[in-house]
KEKOLNU-179816 format. One record per residue (C-alpha): x, y, z; residue in one letter. Coordinates in steps of 0.25 Angstrom, whole numbers, plus 2048, in hexadecimal, padded with zeros to 3 digits. Each point is the difference from the previous one (the first is absolute). Example, Ala and Ser with C-alpha at 12.3 -4.5 7.8 and 13.67 -1.06 7.14 Angstrom:
// residues 2
8317EE81Fa;80680E7FEs;
//
This chain:
// residues 623
6FB36A750m;80B7F77FAk;80E8097FBt;8087FE7F6s;80E8077FBi;8057FE7F1a;80F7FC800t;80380C7F7v;7FE80C80Cc;80D7FA809l;80E7FD7FEs;8087F57FFg;7FF7F27FBt;7F27F97FFl;8047F780Cr;80480E808q;7F38077FCk;7F77F3803l;8077FF80Er;7FE810803a;7F17FE7FCa;7FE7F4808s;80880780Ca;7F780E800a;7F37F77FFg;7FA8007F2f;7F87F57FDd;8067FE7F0g;8078057F6v;7FD8037F1e;80D7FA7F9i;80680A7F6f;8047F97F3e;810805800q;8007FD80Fd;8007F27FDl;8088007F3v;80B806806v;7FF7F580Ca;8097F4802p;7F67FA806e;7F67F67F8s;7F1802802p;7FE7F6808e;80A80480Aq;7FA80F7FFi;7F27F9802r;8057F880Cd;80780B806y;7F48097FFa;7FA7F4807d;8087FE80Ck;7FE80F802l;7F08007FFg;7FF8077F6l;7F77FF7F4s;8048027F1l;7F480A7FCd;8058057F3l;8097FE7F4y;80280C7F9q;8028067F6p;7FB7F97F3f;80480B7F6r;7FA8057F1d;7F67F4800a;7F48067F8e;7FC8097F6g;8097FA7F6t;8007FB7F3a;7FD7F17FEe;80D7FB7FDp;80780680Ci;7F47FD80Af;8047F07FAe;80C804806d;7FB80680Ct;7F87F2803l;80F7F7800r;80680B80Br;7F5800808i;7FE7F1802e;80F7FF804e;7FD80A809k;7F37F8806f;8087F4801s;80A80880Al;7F6804808m;7FB7F2802n;80D7FD804r;80180D80Al;7F07FA804g;7FB80D7FBm;7F28047FAd;7FE80F7FDl;8098067F5m;7FF80D7FCl;7FF8067F3i;80180E7FEp;7FB8097F5s;8088027F5n;80A80A7FFa;8097FD7F6g;7FC7F67F5t;7F18037FFa;7FB8027F1t;7F17FE802v;7F880B804d;7F47F6800d;7F77FB80Cd;7FB7F47FAs;80F7FB7FDv;80680280Cv;7F37FB809a;8027F47F6a;80E7FE804q;80080380El;7F57F47FEg;8097F87FAr;80B801809l;7F67FD80Ca;7FC7F37F8d;8107FB800l;80180580Fa;7F47F8804a;8087F27FCg;80A80480By;7F880380Ag;804811800i;7F680B800r;80480E7F9l;80080C806a;7FF80C7F4y;80680D806e;7FE80E7F8a;80D8077FDl;7FF810803a;80A8017F2w;7F87F37FAg;8008027F0r;7F17FF7FFf;7FC7FA80Ev;80480B80An;7F480080Ad;7F87F6809f;7F28037FBe;8077FA7F2h;8077F5806s;7F37FB807w;7F88027F3r;80A7F77F9l;8007F580Cv;7F0800800e;7FF7FE7F0a;80B7F5800a;7F77F980Ad;8097F5807r;8017FC80Ed;80E800803n;80280F7FAl;7FF80B809g;80580E801i;80C80580Bc;7FD80F805l;80D808801d;7FE80C807t;80B8077F9f;7FB7FF7F3h;7F2803804i;80380D80Al;80D8057F8s;7F78037F4r;7F480580Ba;7F87F67F9w;7F0802805p;8007F380Ct;7F1800801d;7FD7F57F9s;8097F5806i;7F57FB809p;7F97FD7F4d;80B7F57FCi;7FC7F3807p;80A7FD80Cg;8027F37FBd;8068037F3k;80A80B806v;80B7F5801f;809809806f;80380E805l;80E805800q;80180F809l;80B80B7FDa;7FF80E804d;80A80B7FBa;80280E800p;7F78097F9l;80A8047F4m;7FF8077F2s;8077F37F8l;7FE7F77F6d;7F87F5806v;80B7F57FCl;80C806807s;7F680480Cw;7FE7F1803s;80D7FC7FEr;807809808h;7F7806809f;7F67F6805r;7FF7FF811v;7F97F880Af;7F2803804p;80080E808g;80E8057FBe;7F88067F4g;7F58087FDg;7F67F77FBf;7F3800804e;8007EF803l;7F880080Dv;7F48057F6d;8047F57F7f;8017F5809m;7F1804805v;7FC7FE7F3k;8077F37FDl;7FA7FA80Cl;7F28047FDa;8017F97F3g;8037F2806g;8117FE7FFy;8057F6809s;80C7FF7FAg;80F802806p;80680F803l;80B8007F9s;80B80B7FDl;8078027F4e;80B80C800i;80B8047F6f;80880B806n;80F8007FFd;803803811s;7F87F4802f;8097F67FAr;80C807805q;7FC80080Et;8027F580Cr;7F47F57FBv;7FC7FE80Dh;7FD80E805r;7FA8017F2t;7F77F3802a;7FA80680Ev;7FE80E7F9d;7F77FB7F7a;7F87F5809l;7FF80E809r;7F78067F4s;7F87F57FFl;7FD7FF80Ev;7FD8107FFw;7F77FE7F4l;7F87F6805q;7FD80780Dd;7FD80E7F9q;7F67F87F6t;7FA7F980Ca;7FE80E806r;7FA8067F4a;7F67F57FDm;7FB80080Ee;7FE8107FFa;7F87FC7F3s;7F87F4803i;7F18007FAg;80480A7F5t;8017FE7F2d;80F7FE801a;8007F580Cv;7F47F77FFt;7FE7F780Ct;8037F57FAr;80E8067FDa;80180580Da;8027F1803a;80E8027FAr;80480980Bv;8037F4809g;80A7FA7F6e;80980D801l;80D802809t;7FC80B80Br;80A807809l;7FD80280Dp;7FA80E801g;80A80C805a;7FD80F801a;80980A7F8v;80A807806p;7FA80F806q;811805802g;80D7FF801l;8057FC80Et;80F8027FDw;80C8027F5a;80B7F7805e;80F8047FAv;80A7F5802r;80F8037FEg;80F801808q;80280E7FDe;7F3807803t;80780E808e;7FB8087F3q;7F27FA800i;80080480Ee;80480F7FDv;7F58017F6l;7F67FD809l;80580780Am;7FF80C7F6h;7F27FC7FCl;7FC80380Fg;7FF7F2803f;8007FD80Ee;80B7F4805h;7F77F5808r;80D7F9805g;8047F37FEr;7F97F0801h;8017F980Bt;8057F47FBs;8048037F1k;8098097F9p;7F58097FBv;7FC80E804q;7F38087FCl;7FF80F7FCw;7F2807800e;7F980A7FBq;7F1802801g;7FB7F27FBe;80D7FE7F8a;8087F6804r;80D7FC7FCv;8097F2805v;80E8007FFi;8067F2800n;80F7FF801e;8007F0802e;80E7FA7FEp;7FA7F97F3g;7FB80B7F8a;80A8077F5s;80880D802d;7F780B7F9e;7F1803805p;7F57F97F9t;7F27FD801m;7FC7F3808a;7F1801804s;7F3806800l;7F67FE80Cg;7F28017FBf;7F480280Ae;7F67F67FEv;7F47FD807q;8027F0802h;80F7FD801p;7FD7F1802a;7F78017F2a;8098077F8a;80C7F6803a;7F57F57FCa;7FE8077F3h;80F8027FEa;8037F1804t;7F47FC7F6a;8068067F4l;80D7F9804k;80780D804v;80D7FC807p;800804810e;80B807804v;8057FA80Ep;80180A80Br;8087FC80Ev;7F580980At;8037FF80Er;7F67FF80Be;7FA80C803g;8018067F1e;7F68027F9q;8017F47F3h;7FA8067F1f;7FF7F47F6p;8088047F4a;8027FC7F1y;80A8037F5l;7FB8077F4a;8087FD7F4p;80780C800d;8077FA80Cg;7F880C809t;7FC7F880Ce;7F0804803v;7FA80080Ff;7F37FE804f;7FD80B80Cc;7F2801806p;7FB80F802p;80680980Ca;7F27FF806s;8017F1803d;80E802804g;8087FF7F3g;80980C806d;8067F980Dr;80C7FB7F9w;80480F801i;8017FD80Ee;80C7F67FEe;80980C7FBf;80580880Bs;80E807804w;80A7FA808p;80080680Fd;80F8067FDh;7FB8077F6l;7FA80E805d;7F58097F9a;80980A7FAa;8077F47F9t;7F47FE7F8t;7FB80E7FCd;7FF8027F3n;8028107FCp;7F77FF7F3s;7F37FC809l;7F5809800g;7F38017FEe;7FD7F37F8p;7FC8017F1l;8037F37FAi;7F37F8802t;8027F27FBg;8067F87F4i;7F98037F4d;8077F77F9h;80C7F67FDv;8077FD7F2n;8057F2800l;8097FC7F5a;7FD7F47F8q;80A7F57FAp;7FA8007F0k;7FF7F27FFh;7F67FF80Dh;7F980F7FEy;7F27F77FBp;8027F580Ce;7FF80D80Bs;7F58067F8v;7F97F5802l;8067FF80Ef;7FB80D805y;7F47FD7F9r;7FC7F2807a;80680080Ca;7FD80E805l;7F38047F8g;80780E7F9l;7F98047F4s;8098017F3v;80280E7F9q;8048037F2p;80E8007FFs;80A80A7F9q;80E8007FBd;80980C805v;80C8037F8p;80D802807g;8108017FDp;8017F17FFn;7F47FC7F9g;7F07FF804l;7FA7FC80Cv;7F47F9801s;7F780480Ds;7F37FA803q;7F980480Dv;7F77F780Av;7F980580Ar;7F3800808n;7F38077FDd;80380980Ba;80E8067FBg;8067FB80Fs;8077F57F9v;80A8047F5r;80A7F87F8l;8058047F3p;8087F57FBl;80B8047F8n;80A7F97F5v;80A8057FCa;8087FA7F3p;80B7FE807d;7FF7FF811l;811802802r;7FF80D7F6k;7F4804806d;7FE7FF80Ep;7FB80A804d;7F17FD7FCv;7FB7FE80Fe;7FD80780Bh;7F780480Av;7F780D7FEa;7FC80780Df;7F1808801s;80180E805c;7F780A804r;80B80D7FDd;80A7FD7F7v;80480C7FDv;803803810g;8067F1802l;8098027F4a;804810807r;8027F880Cr;8097F57FBa;80880A7F7q;80380780Dt;8057F2806s;8087FD7F5g;7FA7F67F9l;8047FB7F2r;7F68057F6f;8017F87F3l;80380B7F9r;7F78047F5i;8058077F1p;7FB80E7FEh;7FC7FD7F2n;7F57F7807y;7F980E808y;8008097F2e;7F97F27F9d;7F680180Cl;7FD80E7FEr;7FD7FE7F2a;7F67F3801r;7F880680Df;80280F800g;80480280El;80280C808p;810804800e;80180180Fe;7FA7F1800k;80B7FD7F4i;80B804809r;7FC7FA80Ce;8007F37FAl;80D8027FBe;80680480De;7FB7F3806l;8037F77F4d;7F17FD801l;7F87FA7F5l;7F28027FCy;7F47FB7F8d;7F18037FDr;7F47F87FBd;7F28037FEe;7FE7FC80Fr;80C807806g;80C802804e;80D7F9803f;80E805808l;80B7F7804h;80E7FF801f;80C7F6800y;80B7FB80At;80D7FE7F9q;8037EF7FFt;8057F680Av;8057F47FAg;7F57FE7F9s;7F4806807l;7FC80E803f;7F3808805f;7F68097FBe;7F7808806v;7F28047FAv;7F4809803q;7F47FD7F9r;7F680C7FEi;7F27FF7FEd;7FC7F37F8g;80E7FE7F9y;8027F07FFt;80D7FD7F7g;80F800803y;80780D7F8g;8027F57F5a;80480B7F7p;80B804809n;8057F2801a;8098017F4p;80780F807v;8007F880Dr;8087F37F8m;80B80A7F7a;80380780Da;8037F4809q;8077FA7F3y;80780E800t;8047FF80Fh;8057F27FFs;80B8027F5l;
//
């Protein structure tokens, strides 16, 4: 379907916004009035520039405080709006947005409001213009779409219809079952917005926290299915008010915006196909599926093949891995890269010349059934590809750049030759076996990578949520805030259904002050045994204060000998109705640390109650 975006979504001048929307692949734009008012170009120049870029000008908005007023005020409204109709003719536009009156309305009489909308539509008809009436969630007398539709029906003008805005409807949890009953040709425009679920007044929520589809918590797919079932055939347009989006690079934001619409169309098509023949999707409505953009099919990742750490000074990382019982498998035959392994957990250490001194998270290898299909899926979503140099005989994996800077590799399963790359690591002939011995090696207790916490730049956090959801097919869990010494850290987990891929995405108030939000957690079948072995070998644990263990005793009533054992080994503990969780942390190297976890029975969390303890201990250690 045709795609559009409101210029208010983007940073920069009006020309820059138009150029970015065109470059991203949008078909059209909504002109936000303030963007035009402050532009140095004339309306004719804007019209010509949009035409040159291949953009249609789909909606002029907003014309506020139009209806529900006393007659003297409404007479002036007619004067004001006629000036805007002339302006729209100069722009070559034929559709104006009329939001319900939230500021000057004094007449709570549907017959008066319908008559005034009819008079506005009659005046607009003389200029060849249509009006789309929208119910604002905070409108004084009209604040739901069913009410706005009754008024439009009562006015009964061909050039008067409604605009549906998903935020105004879904933010109030308004029932949407009646949407298919509105004739599709009377829904003149659709404005899409997602948002995180919040307890906040709707005006503040709307003005500051809207995000692109797939980046929040609204059920937009269900909304789209109902809308298309009613016959809507206009543009899919985005109207996002967000403080961060107006501060980010305009071209990057525009691409993120289009990606959200591509994903939403694909998800809607899949939902409609699954419901064909039901009350929700009639056979006639199902024909609309072909109008939706589809993505190449790609399977959800089933595991993590490796975690890559990159830096110039990685000796301390190597020491940590050694104390945890990892085996050094050698160096790559052609790259300054080494491999450490234990069980199914693999850590790649990259010491390429261009890396920063301190080690940081660099890449993750995801096990997928068909890497080529996953790559095609990511490309269709406009995810930038990571160029990699692969020599003859070396295994090649397609790689893409996540918004947080993590390089994401698509790897086939080991059963399909996905572990052949391990053979590219070996020891030079002049090193004997004794050189590679790890005194901490014993029975392998670490079994794999349990989860990886990834630090997110604040302004691009919603973009990352959409990336991991749309490009990798991971599901998004409810977010939570964790108090730390430098403020709240917001954390939201994306994962596959099996739990074999878990990625907590963390946003700190300031990553320069809170670097300790990124780490690799290893799964372990005997965390107490591993902690004792690591302690004997000299591992430097993150020290946990005694007060924590006194609180633990009070919260869970654990036996005294258990409390003593936990404190002796700096272990942390959590329990829920499904099972228990034991874990410990290493000290931080650069901006990275390791965690070892043991899930007992059905525990599926991440020890969230212990996160403030960990962050405070790391802060104290850094002083």
